[in-house]
Backbone as CSV, one residue per row, in Angstrom:
resi,resn,N_x,N_y,N_z,CA_x,CA_y,CA_z,C_x,C_y,C_z
1,MET,-7.739,-13.408,1.164,-6.672,-13.525,0.285,-5.652,-12.631,0.538
2,LEU,-4.379,-13.196,0.401,-3.028,-12.380,0.771,-2.492,-11.674,-0.404
3,ALA,-2.023,-10.496,-0.011,-1.266,-9.714,-0.973,0.098,-9.264,-0.514
4,PHE,1.021,-9.133,-1.398,2.326,-8.469,-1.023,2.434,-7.289,-1.794
5,ILE,3.018,-6.205,-1.010,3.390,-4.898,-1.589,4.882,-4.959,-1.566
6,GLY,5.485,-4.633,-2.714,6.893,-4.699,-2.842,7.377,-3.290,-2.890
7,GLY,8.715,-2.963,-2.247,9.180,-1.790,-2.058,10.460,-1.793,-2.975
8,THR,11.298,-0.738,-2.473,12.675,-0.643,-3.081,13.444,-2.051,-3.084
9,GLY,13.764,-2.501,-4.181,14.569,-3.802,-4.284,13.426,-5.086,-4.418
10,LEU,12.289,-4.868,-4.421,11.385,-6.022,-4.595,10.351,-5.545,-5.621
11,ASN,10.723,-5.436,-6.855,9.846,-5.053,-7.964,9.135,-6.234,-8.598
12,GLU,9.401,-7.346,-8.296,8.902,-8.761,-8.550,9.277,-9.938,-7.704
13,LEU,8.474,-10.811,-7.687,8.651,-12.083,-6.772,9.121,-13.222,-7.524
14,PRO,10.414,-13.616,-7.116,11.014,-14.727,-7.809,10.182,-16.020,-7.666
15,GLY,9.915,-16.683,-8.748,9.292,-17.968,-8.686,7.574,-17.709,-8.662
16,PHE,7.364,-16.455,-8.831,5.885,-16.180,-8.894,5.368,-16.282,-10.365
17,ASP,4.353,-17.415,-10.407,3.703,-17.697,-11.680,2.662,-16.757,-11.976
18,VAL,2.714,-15.621,-12.734,1.539,-14.764,-12.923,0.584,-15.253,-13.802
19,GLU,-0.656,-15.455,-13.338,-1.645,-15.904,-14.107,-2.514,-14.839,-14.711
20,GLN,-2.512,-13.657,-14.125,-3.330,-12.546,-14.564,-2.659,-11.030,-14.022
21,ILE,-2.712,-10.166,-14.907,-2.467,-8.823,-14.524,-3.874,-8.013,-14.523
22,ALA,-4.347,-7.829,-13.289,-5.608,-7.123,-13.121,-5.455,-5.632,-13.371
23,GLU,-6.357,-5.175,-14.010,-6.303,-3.644,-14.360,-7.434,-3.159,-13.519
24,GLN,-7.248,-2.652,-12.263,-8.296,-2.356,-11.331,-8.470,-0.692,-11.351
25,GLN,-9.886,-0.490,-11.768,-10.118,0.863,-11.633,-10.557,1.450,-10.336
26,THR,-10.065,2.635,-9.932,-10.554,3.107,-8.465,-10.975,4.608,-8.751
27,PRO,-11.545,5.058,-7.777,-12.119,6.495,-7.883,-10.863,7.505,-7.743
28,TYR,-9.643,7.011,-7.229,-8.563,7.935,-6.891,-7.516,8.053,-7.889
29,GLN,-7.630,7.656,-9.044,-6.656,8.069,-10.016,-7.367,7.612,-11.479
30,ASP,-7.001,8.266,-12.468,-7.514,8.108,-13.840,-7.004,6.639,-14.225
31,ALA,-5.791,6.375,-14.190,-5.277,5.041,-14.571,-5.588,4.130,-13.749
32,ALA,-5.834,2.780,-14.261,-6.127,1.680,-13.565,-4.704,1.223,-12.770
33,VAL,-4.914,0.617,-11.634,-3.909,0.094,-10.763,-3.722,-1.404,-11.287
34,GLN,-2.427,-1.628,-11.693,-1.979,-2.996,-12.105,-1.581,-3.747,-11.040
35,VAL,-2.195,-5.063,-10.749,-1.956,-5.894,-9.716,-1.829,-7.189,-10.416
36,ALA,-0.581,-7.806,-10.010,-0.419,-9.232,-10.514,-1.124,-10.236,-9.552
37,SER,-1.600,-11.184,-10.142,-2.260,-12.479,-9.467,-1.823,-13.579,-9.917
38,GLY,-1.407,-14.676,-9.035,-0.906,-15.932,-9.469,-0.581,-16.872,-8.396
39,ARG,0.362,-17.856,-8.553,0.876,-18.774,-7.644,2.264,-18.685,-7.334
40,LEU,2.416,-19.003,-6.014,3.915,-19.241,-5.605,4.151,-20.633,-5.316
41,PRO,5.409,-21.088,-5.516,5.725,-22.405,-5.143,5.226,-22.987,-3.834
42,GLY,4.564,-24.015,-3.631,4.195,-24.595,-2.442,2.847,-23.956,-1.709
43,VAL,2.475,-22.879,-2.393,1.309,-22.009,-1.907,-0.009,-22.430,-2.667
44,ALA,-0.982,-23.089,-1.854,-2.229,-23.408,-2.603,-3.009,-22.378,-3.143
45,ALA,-3.220,-21.323,-2.318,-4.062,-20.266,-2.711,-3.428,-19.242,-3.598
46,ARG,-4.200,-18.565,-4.460,-3.543,-17.571,-5.172,-3.174,-16.363,-4.332
47,VAL,-2.225,-15.493,-4.763,-1.775,-14.382,-4.121,-1.816,-13.200,-5.142
48,HIS,-1.744,-12.015,-4.617,-1.573,-10.658,-5.348,-0.143,-10.052,-5.079
49,PHE,0.417,-9.449,-6.030,1.411,-8.601,-5.759,1.326,-7.357,-6.602
50,LEU,1.823,-6.200,-5.795,1.791,-4.933,-6.081,2.996,-4.240,-5.838
51,PRO,3.799,-3.792,-6.975,5.009,-3.009,-6.402,4.622,-1.570,-6.361
52,ARG,4.748,-0.943,-5.108,4.177,0.453,-4.826,4.777,1.487,-5.766
53,HIS,6.174,1.147,-6.118,6.752,2.164,-6.876,6.355,2.062,-8.386
54,GLY,5.578,1.257,-8.730,5.171,1.156,-10.225,6.237,0.237,-10.790
55,ARG,5.774,-0.251,-12.124,6.676,-1.307,-12.861,7.889,-0.561,-13.177
56,GLY,9.084,-0.992,-13.107,10.527,-0.442,-13.265,10.782,0.555,-12.210
57,HIS,10.107,0.604,-11.073,10.447,1.626,-9.963,10.623,2.994,-10.399
58,THR,9.659,3.424,-10.800,9.610,4.810,-11.383,8.814,6.023,-10.663
59,VAL,8.178,5.437,-9.597,7.369,6.536,-8.788,7.983,6.812,-7.503
60,PRO,8.365,7.910,-7.244,8.984,8.169,-5.964,7.897,8.197,-4.747
61,PRO,8.404,7.998,-3.536,7.708,7.792,-2.372,6.444,8.912,-2.249
62,HIS,6.832,10.125,-2.405,5.684,11.049,-2.086,4.728,11.108,-3.226
63,ARG,4.913,10.470,-4.239,4.138,10.671,-5.568,3.158,9.301,-5.680
64,ILE,3.447,8.278,-4.893,2.727,7.077,-4.934,1.313,7.313,-4.553
65,ASN,0.295,6.831,-5.377,-1.120,6.867,-4.962,-1.547,5.908,-4.175
66,TYR,-1.185,5.990,-2.795,-1.580,5.061,-1.811,-3.024,4.678,-1.549
67,ARG,-3.829,5.633,-1.784,-5.360,5.417,-1.706,-5.860,4.372,-2.822
68,ALA,-5.206,4.755,-3.994,-5.640,3.985,-5.171,-5.103,2.447,-5.056
69,ASN,-3.763,2.441,-4.703,-3.323,1.022,-4.504,-4.107,0.137,-3.459
70,MET,-4.270,0.677,-2.368,-4.842,-0.046,-1.243,-6.276,-0.265,-1.643
71,PHE,-7.046,0.786,-2.253,-8.382,0.220,-2.589,-8.521,-0.753,-3.618
72,ALA,-7.561,-0.737,-4.748,-7.650,-1.763,-5.503,-7.442,-3.160,-5.130
73,LEU,-6.616,-3.278,-4.110,-6.267,-4.487,-3.401,-7.606,-5.109,-2.784
74,ARG,-8.351,-4.218,-1.933,-9.529,-4.570,-1.391,-10.655,-4.839,-2.313
75,GLU,-10.621,-4.111,-3.565,-11.640,-4.460,-4.586,-11.383,-5.800,-5.211
76,LEU,-10.040,-6.359,-5.124,-9.846,-7.559,-5.686,-10.016,-8.837,-4.758
77,GLY,-10.428,-8.318,-3.547,-10.752,-9.452,-2.659,-9.742,-9.712,-1.585
78,VAL,-8.631,-8.918,-1.542,-7.691,-9.043,-0.504,-8.180,-8.775,0.860
79,THR,-7.563,-9.630,1.761,-8.039,-9.222,3.239,-6.777,-9.201,4.039
80,ALA,-5.568,-9.371,3.596,-4.522,-9.274,4.343,-3.274,-8.898,3.458
81,VAL,-2.346,-8.003,4.007,-1.258,-7.380,3.160,0.014,-7.340,3.982
82,LEU,1.046,-8.033,3.311,2.334,-7.929,3.945,3.176,-7.070,2.987
83,ALA,3.630,-6.028,3.698,4.266,-4.903,2.905,5.891,-5.059,3.298
84,VAL,6.560,-4.836,2.141,8.048,-4.870,2.235,8.478,-3.422,2.112
85,ASN,9.476,-3.022,3.118,9.883,-1.656,3.074,11.406,-1.603,3.436
86,ALA,12.133,-0.845,2.537,13.634,-0.728,2.944,13.898,0.734,3.857
87,VAL,14.682,0.374,4.806,14.735,1.466,5.767,16.001,1.856,6.222
88,GLY,16.276,2.841,6.783,17.664,3.347,7.350,17.582,2.954,8.708
89,GLY,18.686,2.405,9.314,18.623,1.977,10.686,19.188,3.136,11.672
90,ILE,18.371,3.356,12.895,18.681,4.164,13.861,19.041,3.351,15.137
91,HIS,18.172,2.523,15.497,18.604,1.746,16.804,19.769,0.928,16.561
92,ARG,20.496,0.523,17.593,21.886,-0.255,17.420,21.698,-1.650,16.889
93,GLN,20.411,-2.158,17.002,20.087,-3.527,16.424,19.729,-3.342,15.047
94,MET,19.570,-2.156,14.384,19.159,-2.014,13.058,20.200,-1.618,12.042
95,GLY,21.384,-2.339,12.089,22.519,-2.200,11.296,22.039,-2.735,9.685
96,PRO,23.026,-2.267,8.786,22.553,-2.841,7.477,22.446,-4.382,7.340
97,GLY,21.475,-4.684,6.709,21.033,-6.186,6.497,20.235,-6.877,7.475
98,VAL,19.779,-6.041,8.494,19.005,-6.588,9.538,17.602,-6.423,9.032
99,ILE,16.772,-7.406,9.397,15.316,-7.395,9.006,14.534,-7.225,10.293
100,ALA,13.612,-6.511,10.248,12.743,-6.224,11.313,11.318,-6.250,10.994
101,VAL,10.455,-6.624,12.074,8.840,-6.541,11.890,8.427,-5.438,12.811
102,PRO,8.319,-4.151,12.494,7.909,-3.162,13.454,6.661,-3.298,13.993
103,GLU,6.616,-2.617,15.385,5.285,-2.814,15.899,4.482,-1.430,16.035
104,GLN,5.266,-0.308,15.803,4.581,0.887,15.905,5.114,1.935,14.752
105,ILE,4.536,3.038,14.653,4.872,3.964,13.527,4.546,5.427,13.824
106,ILE,5.501,6.230,13.442,5.216,7.745,13.595,5.302,8.368,12.165
107,ASP,4.268,9.264,12.035,4.048,9.695,10.560,4.581,11.079,10.580
108,TYR,5.624,11.512,9.681,6.257,12.659,9.507,6.030,13.222,8.120
109,THR,5.143,12.442,7.330,4.783,12.884,6.061,4.056,14.088,5.991
110,HIS,3.830,14.671,4.810,2.969,15.795,4.677,2.457,15.887,3.091
111,GLY,1.342,16.442,3.018,0.756,16.632,1.663,0.371,15.487,0.890
112,ARG,0.218,14.289,1.711,-0.069,13.030,0.950,-1.653,12.766,1.134
113,ALA,-2.281,12.294,0.245,-3.787,11.899,0.472,-3.786,10.829,1.386
114,HIS,-4.069,11.015,2.624,-3.937,10.035,3.762,-5.054,9.402,4.360
115,THR,-6.244,9.701,3.730,-7.620,8.962,4.318,-8.545,8.852,3.304
116,TYR,-9.396,7.895,3.366,-10.551,7.914,2.452,-11.792,8.638,3.082
117,PHE,-11.797,9.078,4.386,-12.819,9.851,4.969,-12.335,11.303,4.993
118,ASP,-12.426,11.874,3.861,-11.753,13.210,3.781,-12.793,14.317,3.547
119,GLY,-13.942,14.020,3.883,-15.023,15.033,3.732,-15.686,15.170,2.471
120,GLU,-15.367,14.285,1.466,-15.965,14.308,0.114,-16.680,13.110,-0.163
121,GLU,-17.946,13.145,-0.690,-18.857,11.958,-0.878,-18.318,11.392,-2.282
122,MET,-17.867,10.075,-2.393,-17.233,9.550,-3.619,-18.241,8.776,-4.121
123,ASP,-18.582,8.826,-5.518,-19.442,7.865,-6.236,-18.657,6.524,-6.420
124,ILE,-18.612,5.592,-5.455,-17.858,4.469,-5.351,-18.759,3.261,-5.646
125,VAL,-18.543,2.602,-6.678,-19.374,1.283,-6.904,-18.554,0.161,-6.237
126,SER,-18.955,-0.128,-5.025,-18.227,-1.157,-4.138,-19.150,-1.699,-3.127
127,ALA,-18.480,-2.787,-2.426,-19.211,-3.300,-1.298,-19.672,-2.298,-0.342
128,ASP,-19.039,-1.098,-0.178,-19.567,-0.374,0.783,-19.242,1.234,0.158
129,ARG,-19.494,2.238,0.899,-19.335,3.465,0.318,-18.828,4.677,1.199
130,PHE,-17.874,5.226,0.853,-17.229,6.386,1.889,-17.999,7.526,1.564
131,THR,-18.401,8.155,2.732,-19.345,9.340,2.645,-18.582,10.518,3.433
132,ALA,-19.291,11.553,3.392,-18.658,12.696,3.935,-18.753,12.715,5.528
133,SER,-19.310,11.684,6.119,-19.485,11.674,7.504,-17.976,11.566,8.125
134,VAL,-17.910,12.130,9.395,-16.534,12.080,10.094,-16.371,10.696,10.614
135,THR,-15.132,10.176,10.360,-14.876,8.825,10.943,-13.426,8.846,11.403
136,HIS,-13.306,8.317,12.618,-12.064,8.221,13.259,-11.659,6.707,13.564
137,ILE,-10.699,6.168,12.833,-10.343,4.857,13.059,-9.340,4.661,14.254
138,ASP,-9.389,3.519,15.014,-8.553,3.240,15.972,-7.086,2.743,15.406
139,PHE,-6.262,3.564,15.825,-4.784,3.165,15.169,-3.801,2.944,16.300
140,THR,-4.357,2.609,17.501,-3.461,2.285,18.722,-2.387,1.380,18.374
141,HIS,-2.735,0.370,17.672,-1.736,-0.641,17.191,-1.848,-0.716,15.710
142,PRO,-0.950,-0.029,14.921,-0.989,0.136,13.661,-0.868,-1.147,12.695
143,TYR,-0.287,-2.255,13.378,-0.012,-3.426,12.493,-0.688,-4.530,13.032
144,SER,-1.244,-5.345,12.332,-1.890,-6.462,12.644,-0.965,-7.407,13.414
145,GLN,-1.475,-7.816,14.716,-0.528,-8.584,15.501,-0.486,-10.069,14.976
146,SER,-1.543,-10.604,14.405,-1.557,-11.942,13.805,-0.814,-12.075,12.561
147,LEU,-0.613,-10.947,11.878,0.320,-11.111,10.639,1.784,-10.880,11.162
148,ARG,1.863,-10.093,12.262,3.264,-9.871,12.809,3.868,-11.264,13.280
149,GLU,2.763,-12.037,14.021,3.187,-13.360,14.480,3.467,-14.239,13.402
150,LEU,2.747,-14.198,12.303,2.970,-14.933,11.149,4.356,-14.736,10.557
151,LEU,4.758,-13.591,10.481,6.106,-13.240,10.045,7.210,-13.738,10.998
152,LEU,7.117,-13.569,12.255,7.882,-13.926,13.107,8.128,-15.404,13.325
153,ASP,6.911,-16.198,13.381,6.877,-17.625,13.361,7.671,-18.243,12.120
154,SER,7.503,-17.554,10.898,8.037,-18.029,9.690,9.437,-17.838,9.688
155,ALA,10.062,-16.703,10.373,11.372,-16.438,10.309,12.003,-17.473,11.210
156,GLY,11.342,-17.820,12.441,11.738,-18.850,13.278,11.931,-20.209,12.652
157,GLN,10.935,-20.477,11.703,11.084,-21.921,11.071,12.177,-21.833,10.102
158,LEU,12.679,-20.689,9.560,13.667,-20.611,8.467,15.144,-20.347,9.358
159,ASN,15.055,-20.187,10.643,16.181,-19.802,11.560,16.811,-18.648,11.033
160,LEU,15.727,-17.697,10.670,16.331,-16.244,10.025,16.200,-15.298,11.172
161,PRO,17.358,-14.670,11.373,17.289,-13.809,12.531,16.379,-12.487,12.108
162,VAL,15.483,-12.191,12.943,14.574,-10.995,12.712,14.320,-10.266,13.921
163,TRP,14.550,-8.900,13.987,14.295,-8.021,15.177,12.795,-7.947,15.249
164,PRO,12.261,-8.494,16.469,10.698,-8.501,16.474,9.937,-7.343,17.046
165,GLN,10.561,-6.219,16.718,9.974,-4.882,17.357,10.385,-3.706,16.510
166,GLY,10.361,-2.499,17.170,10.796,-1.293,16.602,9.593,-0.385,16.235
167,VAL,10.113,0.911,16.189,9.184,2.004,15.768,9.735,2.558,14.325
168,TYR,8.812,2.517,13.393,9.121,3.029,12.022,8.867,4.422,11.959
169,GLY,9.716,5.338,11.687,9.500,6.751,11.401,9.378,7.055,9.821
170,ALA,8.171,7.498,9.526,7.828,7.686,7.999,8.135,8.901,7.619
171,THR,9.076,9.334,6.820,9.451,10.566,6.368,8.978,10.901,4.830
172,GLN,9.049,11.982,4.473,8.489,12.490,3.393,9.363,12.027,2.061
173,GLY,10.571,12.102,1.952,11.416,11.833,0.826,11.166,12.780,-0.279
174,PRO,11.822,12.471,-1.347,12.583,11.458,-1.763,14.073,11.599,-1.210
175,ARG,14.362,12.703,-0.727,15.860,12.806,-0.251,15.994,12.097,1.115
176,LEU,17.287,11.655,1.275,17.568,11.049,2.746,17.691,12.344,3.748
177,GLU,17.680,11.915,4.929,17.450,12.789,6.069,18.930,13.628,6.444
178,SER,18.846,14.619,7.114,20.095,15.280,7.648,20.285,14.712,9.008
179,VAL,21.572,14.994,9.445,21.993,14.461,10.787,21.077,15.121,11.840
180,ALA,20.760,16.288,11.869,19.759,16.828,12.774,18.343,16.163,12.655
181,GLU,17.900,15.950,11.589,16.747,15.086,11.443,16.696,13.788,11.978
182,VAL,17.870,13.054,11.763,17.935,11.705,12.406,17.958,11.882,14.035
183,ARG,18.604,12.923,14.461,18.616,13.023,15.831,17.329,13.325,16.522
184,ARG,16.438,14.089,15.680,15.037,14.278,16.098,14.382,13.042,16.228
185,LEU,14.387,12.316,15.025,13.732,11.095,15.130,14.125,9.975,16.211
186,GLN,15.516,10.038,16.329,15.930,9.188,17.454,15.397,9.628,18.680
187,HIS,15.344,10.825,19.021,14.839,11.514,20.250,13.398,11.170,20.364
188,ASP,12.551,11.175,19.297,11.187,10.734,19.220,10.966,9.230,19.483
189,GLY,11.958,8.529,19.583,11.818,7.111,19.707,11.597,6.090,18.534
190,CYS,12.196,6.708,17.290,12.171,5.871,16.020,13.320,5.068,16.028
191,ASP,13.219,3.819,15.717,14.209,2.835,15.581,14.643,2.631,14.049
192,MET,13.839,3.160,13.086,14.205,3.005,11.712,13.579,4.101,10.970
193,ILE,14.019,4.466,9.836,13.352,5.544,8.991,13.258,4.949,7.591
194,GLY,11.813,5.108,7.078,11.514,4.823,5.761,10.503,5.906,5.095
195,MET,10.419,5.682,3.942,9.456,6.848,3.066,8.094,6.280,2.784
196,THR,7.710,5.119,2.953,6.547,4.404,2.299,5.567,3.927,3.401
197,GLY,5.882,3.935,4.690,5.126,3.220,5.744,3.742,3.903,5.796
198,MET,3.777,5.277,5.641,2.453,6.048,5.703,2.247,6.783,4.439
199,PRO,0.937,6.918,4.127,-0.280,6.480,4.740,-0.852,5.159,4.658
200,GLU,0.157,4.166,3.995,-0.288,2.922,3.621,-0.783,2.139,4.813
201,ALA,-0.274,2.159,5.967,-0.612,1.552,7.091,-2.015,1.980,7.523
202,ALA,-2.287,3.152,7.623,-3.684,3.779,8.044,-4.701,3.586,7.141
203,LEU,-4.276,3.636,5.738,-5.489,3.299,4.801,-5.876,1.944,4.770
204,ALA,-5.018,0.933,5.128,-5.252,-0.468,5.326,-6.286,-0.440,6.260
205,ARG,-5.935,0.171,7.556,-6.895,0.058,8.701,-8.269,0.610,8.283
206,GLU,-8.291,1.717,7.507,-9.736,2.221,7.095,-10.417,1.212,6.311
207,LEU,-9.775,0.484,5.528,-10.434,-0.507,4.753,-10.518,-1.750,5.368
208,ASP,-10.247,-1.901,6.717,-10.245,-3.071,7.350,-9.516,-4.309,6.825
209,LEU,-8.258,-3.914,6.270,-7.251,-4.902,5.780,-6.359,-5.233,6.877
210,ALA,-6.008,-6.430,7.148,-4.916,-6.650,8.013,-3.681,-6.456,7.270
211,TYR,-2.760,-5.792,8.054,-1.580,-5.233,7.426,-0.305,-5.315,8.462
212,ALA,0.757,-5.716,7.839,2.058,-5.773,8.716,3.150,-5.411,7.597
213,SER,4.339,-4.928,8.249,5.542,-4.451,7.483,6.737,-5.427,7.818
214,VAL,7.409,-5.746,6.868,8.755,-6.332,7.096,9.787,-5.530,6.497
215,CYS,10.713,-5.062,7.175,11.727,-3.969,6.918,13.039,-4.564,6.869
216,LEU,13.728,-4.059,5.826,15.132,-4.381,5.568,15.980,-3.151,5.783
217,SER,16.820,-3.088,6.581,17.780,-2.062,6.893,18.795,-1.982,5.667
218,VAL,18.950,-1.050,5.057,19.876,-0.922,3.928,21.062,0.061,4.104
219,ASN,21.003,0.768,5.329,22.151,1.605,5.641,21.908,2.281,7.057
220,TRP,22.994,2.718,7.666,22.830,3.551,8.963,22.151,4.789,8.607
221,ALA,21.430,5.339,9.325,20.910,6.728,9.091,21.993,7.701,9.189
222,ALA,21.673,8.941,8.685,22.920,9.800,8.510,23.434,10.248,10.022
223,GLY,24.649,10.352,10.149,25.353,10.669,11.284,25.570,9.464,12.389
224,LEU,25.246,8.319,12.045,25.386,7.190,12.926,26.508,6.262,12.339
225,SER,27.134,6.633,11.263,28.189,6.003,10.767,29.120,6.788,10.305
226,ASP,30.351,6.319,10.082,31.405,7.334,9.711,31.235,6.878,7.885
227,GLU,30.661,5.967,7.550,30.544,5.549,6.116,29.653,6.565,5.477
228,VAL,30.021,6.968,4.182,29.212,7.833,3.238,27.915,6.996,2.805
229,ILE,26.796,7.482,2.834,25.717,6.759,2.275,25.669,7.045,0.724
230,THR,25.746,5.840,0.121,25.628,5.800,-1.528,24.459,4.871,-2.029
231,MET,24.146,5.104,-3.109,23.127,4.276,-3.737,23.732,2.957,-4.007
232,ALA,25.137,2.889,-4.470,25.776,1.629,-4.648,25.765,0.890,-3.346
233,GLY,26.013,1.502,-2.389,26.183,0.577,-1.048,24.691,0.084,-0.658
234,ILE,23.607,0.864,-0.834,22.308,0.511,-0.479,21.928,-0.677,-1.541
235,ARG,22.111,-0.508,-2.820,21.926,-1.567,-3.634,22.608,-2.821,-3.309
236,ALA,23.911,-2.883,-2.847,24.473,-4.134,-2.499,23.780,-4.697,-1.177
237,VAL,23.389,-4.033,-0.372,22.663,-4.606,0.841,21.383,-5.138,0.383
238,LEU,20.617,-4.559,-0.582,19.297,-4.861,-1.124,19.453,-6.225,-1.936
239,ASP,20.600,-6.360,-2.591,20.754,-7.477,-3.487,20.884,-8.693,-2.609
240,GLN,21.528,-8.558,-1.351,21.834,-9.779,-0.576,20.524,-9.924,0.355
241,GLY,20.118,-8.821,0.987,18.868,-8.993,1.908,17.676,-9.334,1.269
242,MET,17.218,-8.998,0.171,16.091,-9.253,-0.500,15.858,-10.841,-0.669
243,GLY,16.944,-11.629,-0.819,16.919,-12.971,-0.843,16.400,-13.620,0.324
244,GLN,16.677,-12.972,1.420,16.109,-13.510,2.747,14.565,-13.138,3.011
245,ILE,14.401,-11.824,2.311,12.941,-11.414,2.313,11.995,-12.329,1.654
246,HIS,12.508,-12.832,0.267,11.911,-13.600,-0.481,11.461,-14.932,0.274
247,ARG,12.393,-15.508,0.934,12.129,-16.737,1.688,11.068,-16.610,2.811
248,LEU,11.328,-15.410,3.404,10.267,-15.109,4.589,8.914,-14.942,4.074
249,LEU,8.645,-14.333,2.913,7.458,-13.923,2.393,6.918,-15.395,1.860
250,LEU,7.596,-16.283,1.167,7.240,-17.496,0.624,6.744,-18.439,1.915
251,THR,7.474,-18.413,2.923,7.168,-19.325,4.008,5.889,-18.749,4.720
252,SER,5.876,-17.427,4.841,4.634,-16.899,5.451,3.352,-17.160,4.730
253,ALA,3.470,-17.226,3.268,2.408,-17.365,2.426,1.879,-18.972,2.588
254,THR,3.059,-19.781,2.804,2.404,-21.242,2.878,1.754,-21.460,4.227
255,ARG,2.037,-20.573,5.121,1.386,-20.780,6.617,0.159,-19.825,6.719
256,PHE,-0.164,-18.954,5.768,-1.278,-17.981,5.938,-2.612,-18.725,5.763
257,ARG,-3.393,-18.400,6.817,-4.773,-19.015,6.757,-5.804,-17.925,6.940
């Protein structure tokens, strides 16, 4: 079963016929995780949708309960996740409005609960059970290649230009980065900057969920343009670019097997 995770600019899916709002309890937070389930036009199977910033976009990147979100999706029967991320562009190919499907990620976040295998035995009523045993997942290739190909093939069907590569640098937020920080990220090989790519991708791997990200560049990163970064400018790019993201997700859902 397929799920979409919406980020900044994607708090709901146009045309999504919501049949149920699941209130999924998890061991990782007191409140239930709300996940919408329903139908998309032309898509036979039901899909799930989870806005990672909460309804109304009220939860900042560093306060998102990534463990609860991903665990809730797995408990609802999800096997594959397409995640949407708004990013700042570093690479010359990643100007505002460009869509990319990254292939690698570097984690610069800190203080986030980033693993299910944290040395504590959890009383989890589930198909399996996380224990205190030490577990090291293989994260050589953080994104599912089959889902990346699904996104890229769907973009080709739509004649939608998509940059088919890139390294995502995941920063702590919620503030934007300084010029010096962007230079460091650039030196490290990052092509784009976002605040929500980790630990989401790693948690998906721990749960054995296929996971891929589709990123919309909403601005040049600090120091790479003479233009001042403003929320108004970011919103303008989101308003235009998310329409293309909607089309890409819908086409990907129709082709998902």
